[in-house]
C-alpha angles and dihedrals in degrees: 000000000000092000091053091050092048091049092052091046091051091048092051092045091050092048091048092051092048090049092048091055090056095052115103106249132208097014119163133224107240123195124189109201090188093046092042094224142108128206142162115250136176089245143340110310130232107244119212141158125223134180116247132183132223121227086260092056096255112146122223138167119258118198120213137191111191134183123187110203119178102302096341134085125207118197138179116188130176140176140173120252107237118241090246094045137078126206127230118190088198091057090045089053091048090049091052090051093047095047094046098038085230132152120233112239100170138006116181129176112240137163139216114208090335094312116123123250148159129232110208135190115193130183115218139180111216124186115235118220104266129217113261112296095008128118111252110257117227121232127198111242135180123220113200110191139175123196121195129183107207109179107299093343129086123205123197119190119188139177119190120193140151113277088232087067097046095115094048093043094053092081093053093043091052092047091050096046095042093050095056113112133169111230115223118227 
């Protein structure tokens, strides 16, 4: 009886230790007062602004917070929907696929506090910087993305990582996505 208990205890302890090594450590809580959101990230993001264009050619600012971590990239982008525009998550998804040359693996309807969203999984081939005179090798990547329409604002969260790390990355992706919250004014 004691031997069985010790074996179960050792099994649970080993499983707990293995699980603890897979948990993302030392993440920070990042809040964007301008973006009205909070999220957990591996470290402080680089914040930038870029100009984007609607399907009708209307230009608008898109705000980005980006973290490069080892061979992964975490990104939160947001923008305001213009008063003369409407937003389509399907068109946004199609635009991501077209710009990236990716292939859609999954697209699931989700919500955030009652606001509609999409959870995407996209397969990509990304060239790796070659040595001088060599042809750039291609590497399989996965782009996990969530798109939320919250009133007149759209949030796009993305994590890009090598397909070979998909199992390991799932813990970080889940932590990132599940921590995202819109902050009420």
